[in-house]
VEXROPA-329861 format. One record per residue (C-alpha): chain; x, y, z; residue number from 1. Coordinates in pm, whole numbers, plus 50000, padded with zeros to 5 digits. Example, Ala and Ser with C-alpha at 12.3 -4.5 7.8 and 13.67 -1.06 7.14 Angstrom:
BEGIN
(vexnu "A"; (51230; 49550; 50780); 1)
(vexnu "A"; (51367; 49894; 50714); 2)
END
This chain:
BEGIN
(vexnu "A"; (38175; 37357; 57565); 1)
(vexnu "A"; (38280; 37055; 57774); 2)
(vexnu "A"; (38449; 37282; 58071); 3)
(vexnu "A"; (38102; 37482; 58123); 4)
(vexnu "A"; (37897; 37210; 58145); 5)
(vexnu "A"; (38123; 36995; 58384); 6)
(vexnu "A"; (38188; 37373; 58598); 7)
(vexnu "A"; (37754; 37415; 58575); 8)
(vexnu "A"; (37715; 37058; 58717); 9)
(vexnu "A"; (37971; 37109; 58967); 10)
(vexnu "A"; (37781; 37425; 59105); 11)
(vexnu "A"; (37624; 37335; 59465); 12)
(vexnu "A"; (37265; 37442; 59483); 13)
(vexnu "A"; (37196; 37710; 59747); 14)
(vexnu "A"; (37067; 37530; 60067); 15)
(vexnu "A"; (36729; 37597; 60169); 16)
(vexnu "A"; (36686; 37661; 60541); 17)
(vexnu "A"; (36365; 37725; 60753); 18)
(vexnu "A"; (36399; 37899; 61060); 19)
(vexnu "A"; (36139; 37761; 61308); 20)
(vexnu "A"; (36085; 37971; 61593); 21)
(vexnu "A"; (35830; 37923; 61896); 22)
(vexnu "A"; (35820; 37855; 62255); 23)
(vexnu "A"; (35718; 37504; 62225); 24)
(vexnu "A"; (35558; 37479; 62559); 25)
(vexnu "A"; (35495; 37194; 62437); 26)
(vexnu "A"; (35586; 37122; 62077); 27)
(vexnu "A"; (35263; 36932; 61933); 28)
(vexnu "A"; (35147; 36739; 61602); 29)
(vexnu "A"; (35038; 37087; 61495); 30)
(vexnu "A"; (35390; 37211; 61486); 31)
(vexnu "A"; (35518; 36898; 61327); 32)
(vexnu "A"; (35242; 36872; 61075); 33)
(vexnu "A"; (35299; 37239; 60934); 34)
(vexnu "A"; (35702; 37171; 60949); 35)
(vexnu "A"; (35650; 36842; 60736); 36)
(vexnu "A"; (35412; 37025; 60467); 37)
(vexnu "A"; (35647; 37347; 60443); 38)
(vexnu "A"; (35976; 37140; 60429); 39)
(vexnu "A"; (35787; 36919; 60103); 40)
(vexnu "A"; (35601; 37170; 59936); 41)
(vexnu "A"; (35922; 37455; 59955); 42)
(vexnu "A"; (36155; 37217; 59871); 43)
(vexnu "A"; (36352; 37260; 60199); 44)
(vexnu "A"; (36695; 37115; 60276); 45)
(vexnu "A"; (36617; 37144; 60656); 46)
(vexnu "A"; (36445; 37329; 60916); 47)
(vexnu "A"; (36602; 37483; 61245); 48)
(vexnu "A"; (36361; 37440; 61485); 49)
(vexnu "A"; (36445; 37708; 61803); 50)
(vexnu "A"; (36264; 37727; 62119); 51)
(vexnu "A"; (36239; 38082; 62231); 52)
(vexnu "A"; (36338; 38167; 62558); 53)
(vexnu "A"; (36077; 38425; 62611); 54)
(vexnu "A"; (35873; 38597; 62303); 55)
(vexnu "A"; (35873; 38950; 62346); 56)
(vexnu "A"; (35494; 38928; 62333); 57)
(vexnu "A"; (35500; 38702; 62640); 58)
(vexnu "A"; (35697; 38913; 62900); 59)
(vexnu "A"; (35458; 38891; 63145); 60)
(vexnu "A"; (35313; 38550; 63092); 61)
(vexnu "A"; (35653; 38345; 63009); 62)
(vexnu "A"; (35662; 37973; 62929); 63)
(vexnu "A"; (35524; 37732; 63214); 64)
(vexnu "A"; (35791; 37454; 63157); 65)
(vexnu "A"; (36167; 37554; 63222); 66)
(vexnu "A"; (36386; 37604; 62914); 67)
(vexnu "A"; (36607; 37278; 62926); 68)
(vexnu "A"; (36217; 37097; 62919); 69)
(vexnu "A"; (36099; 37298; 62640); 70)
(vexnu "A"; (36465; 37232; 62447); 71)
(vexnu "A"; (36428; 36840; 62568); 72)
(vexnu "A"; (36079; 36784; 62426); 73)
(vexnu "A"; (36214; 36984; 62091); 74)
(vexnu "A"; (36502; 36751; 62018); 75)
(vexnu "A"; (36268; 36444; 62095); 76)
(vexnu "A"; (36039; 36522; 61876); 77)
(vexnu "A"; (36284; 36592; 61587); 78)
(vexnu "A"; (36488; 36316; 61638); 79)
(vexnu "A"; (36371; 36071; 61392); 80)
(vexnu "A"; (36328; 36347; 61123); 81)
(vexnu "A"; (36688; 36375; 60943); 82)
(vexnu "A"; (36599; 36739; 60801); 83)
(vexnu "A"; (36460; 36885; 61133); 84)
(vexnu "A"; (36743; 37062; 61357); 85)
(vexnu "A"; (36656; 37162; 61690); 86)
(vexnu "A"; (36903; 37434; 61801); 87)
(vexnu "A"; (36939; 37656; 62134); 88)
(vexnu "A"; (37023; 37996; 62034); 89)
(vexnu "A"; (36753; 38172; 62216); 90)
(vexnu "A"; (36792; 37991; 62510); 91)
(vexnu "A"; (37162; 38075; 62548); 92)
(vexnu "A"; (37095; 38435; 62568); 93)
(vexnu "A"; (36916; 38665; 62802); 94)
(vexnu "A"; (36528; 38699; 62715); 95)
(vexnu "A"; (36335; 38859; 62557); 96)
(vexnu "A"; (36400; 38653; 62237); 97)
(vexnu "A"; (36412; 38880; 61896); 98)
(vexnu "A"; (36385; 38643; 61593); 99)
(vexnu "A"; (36599; 38892; 61384); 100)
(vexnu "A"; (36890; 38908; 61659); 101)
(vexnu "A"; (36884; 38499; 61596); 102)
(vexnu "A"; (36891; 38491; 61242); 103)
(vexnu "A"; (37151; 38743; 61202); 104)
(vexnu "A"; (37350; 38489; 61417); 105)
(vexnu "A"; (37269; 38169; 61244); 106)
(vexnu "A"; (37585; 38228; 61002); 107)
(vexnu "A"; (37383; 38078; 60695); 108)
(vexnu "A"; (37549; 38322; 60438); 109)
(vexnu "A"; (37551; 38117; 60171); 110)
(vexnu "A"; (37217; 37946; 60206); 111)
(vexnu "A"; (36863; 38060; 60124); 112)
(vexnu "A"; (36672; 38136; 60445); 113)
(vexnu "A"; (36339; 38092; 60525); 114)
(vexnu "A"; (36106; 38231; 60819); 115)
(vexnu "A"; (35829; 37953; 60915); 116)
(vexnu "A"; (35529; 38085; 61063); 117)
(vexnu "A"; (35128; 38040; 61107); 118)
(vexnu "A"; (34880; 38282; 60975); 119)
(vexnu "A"; (34754; 38409; 61311); 120)
(vexnu "A"; (35145; 38527; 61390); 121)
(vexnu "A"; (35171; 38667; 60998); 122)
(vexnu "A"; (34908; 38918; 61119); 123)
(vexnu "A"; (35185; 39025; 61394); 124)
(vexnu "A"; (35492; 39090; 61146); 125)
(vexnu "A"; (35437; 39467; 61219); 126)
(vexnu "A"; (35488; 39501; 61553); 127)
(vexnu "A"; (35825; 39287; 61499); 128)
(vexnu "A"; (36203; 39442; 61592); 129)
(vexnu "A"; (36348; 39481; 61270); 130)
(vexnu "A"; (36088; 39309; 61045); 131)
(vexnu "A"; (36196; 39467; 60709); 132)
(vexnu "A"; (36559; 39387; 60809); 133)
(vexnu "A"; (36458; 39016; 60876); 134)
(vexnu "A"; (36247; 38989; 60623); 135)
(vexnu "A"; (36508; 39053; 60356); 136)
(vexnu "A"; (36716; 38824; 60509); 137)
(vexnu "A"; (36460; 38529; 60589); 138)
(vexnu "A"; (36134; 38516; 60314); 139)
(vexnu "A"; (35864; 38427; 60488); 140)
(vexnu "A"; (35696; 38080; 60469); 141)
(vexnu "A"; (35333; 38081; 60584); 142)
(vexnu "A"; (35098; 37761; 60660); 143)
(vexnu "A"; (34748; 37848; 60619); 144)
(vexnu "A"; (34411; 37737; 60640); 145)
(vexnu "A"; (34225; 37988; 60505); 146)
(vexnu "A"; (34205; 38258; 60249); 147)
(vexnu "A"; (34386; 38592; 60374); 148)
(vexnu "A"; (34246; 38841; 60547); 149)
(vexnu "A"; (34341; 39139; 60386); 150)
(vexnu "A"; (34207; 39382; 60643); 151)
(vexnu "A"; (34476; 39264; 60877); 152)
(vexnu "A"; (34777; 39335; 60631); 153)
(vexnu "A"; (34600; 39635; 60493); 154)
(vexnu "A"; (34837; 39881; 60703); 155)
(vexnu "A"; (35180; 39683; 60616); 156)
(vexnu "A"; (35416; 39859; 60407); 157)
(vexnu "A"; (35428; 39774; 60045); 158)
(vexnu "A"; (35735; 39522; 60057); 159)
(vexnu "A"; (35619; 39348; 60335); 160)
(vexnu "A"; (35260; 39309; 60246); 161)
(vexnu "A"; (35413; 39140; 59961); 162)
(vexnu "A"; (35656; 38908; 60103); 163)
(vexnu "A"; (35333; 38789; 60352); 164)
(vexnu "A"; (35155; 38765; 60000); 165)
(vexnu "A"; (35414; 38547; 59791); 166)
(vexnu "A"; (35487; 38381; 60146); 167)
(vexnu "A"; (35122; 38194; 60189); 168)
(vexnu "A"; (35141; 37840; 60167); 169)
(vexnu "A"; (34828; 37623; 60148); 170)
(vexnu "A"; (34875; 37345; 60414); 171)
(vexnu "A"; (34626; 37121; 60583); 172)
(vexnu "A"; (34704; 37214; 60921); 173)
(vexnu "A"; (34530; 37069; 61243); 174)
(vexnu "A"; (34349; 37277; 61511); 175)
(vexnu "A"; (34589; 37233; 61827); 176)
(vexnu "A"; (34731; 37482; 62065); 177)
(vexnu "A"; (35026; 37448; 62318); 178)
(vexnu "A"; (34728; 37651; 62566); 179)
(vexnu "A"; (34464; 37355; 62458); 180)
(vexnu "A"; (34738; 37092; 62554); 181)
(vexnu "A"; (34857; 37229; 62893); 182)
(vexnu "A"; (34491; 37291; 63015); 183)
(vexnu "A"; (34390; 36932; 62945); 184)
(vexnu "A"; (34705; 36781; 63108); 185)
(vexnu "A"; (34614; 37021; 63410); 186)
(vexnu "A"; (34254; 36862; 63412); 187)
(vexnu "A"; (34417; 36499; 63356); 188)
(vexnu "A"; (34255; 36496; 63036); 189)
(vexnu "A"; (34352; 36245; 62731); 190)
(vexnu "A"; (34602; 36415; 62537); 191)
(vexnu "A"; (34766; 36142; 62306); 192)
(vexnu "A"; (34589; 36250; 62008); 193)
(vexnu "A"; (34757; 36613; 62052); 194)
(vexnu "A"; (35113; 36541; 62073); 195)
(vexnu "A"; (35380; 36258; 62010); 196)
(vexnu "A"; (35343; 35985; 62255); 197)
(vexnu "A"; (35723; 36046; 62340); 198)
(vexnu "A"; (35655; 36396; 62419); 199)
(vexnu "A"; (35378; 36302; 62662); 200)
(vexnu "A"; (35574; 36058; 62817); 201)
(vexnu "A"; (35869; 36328; 62887); 202)
(vexnu "A"; (35591; 36536; 63017); 203)
(vexnu "A"; (35447; 36261; 63275); 204)
(vexnu "A"; (35787; 36170; 63369); 205)
(vexnu "A"; (35898; 36518; 63450); 206)
(vexnu "A"; (35582; 36633; 63597); 207)
(vexnu "A"; (35515; 36954; 63370); 208)
(vexnu "A"; (35226; 37116; 63358); 209)
(vexnu "A"; (35088; 37019; 63673); 210)
(vexnu "A"; (35315; 37114; 63914); 211)
(vexnu "A"; (35489; 37413; 63760); 212)
(vexnu "A"; (35854; 37213; 63665); 213)
END
């Protein structure tokens, strides 16, 4: 009995890793708030922040900031949180950036992987490349503000619909978008309430979103 207890005590809990991919153009307080809530509510060990080179749905409207600037901003935003890890897996590959390709390349075979997305993104999952395989590798964690709009997932196949329903996590999300921030920056409007001060400083220092850098 003693040997059994020693063996059980030595067994390592599987690491729980969240994958958070987005354009991060720029990363803002809404991204950080959702990540922190899901990290804590879902007992994740860490979250990988992965800026997309160009998302498949944004080929005609690529990110405004160059990829190196977006990665730098993600690194700045996450540097004070030990569980937040920036990665450049998608920036180092030619676009478009398919999440299934990235998740398969991560190498976390012994970990439990989770796909972190917002509720509006969840409604588009059936359009994603290899979505069934993706959600078998990484279960979705969906930060939601409102009750599920069942009509928007009615056409999902049963297995994906169940994963989406199981992955809905009630979060107090912030109504912030990168698009709104970019527009405000172009108009020289106040933005310090929308993104970390170090990110705003970086944007000003590098002239982003005003002159197309």
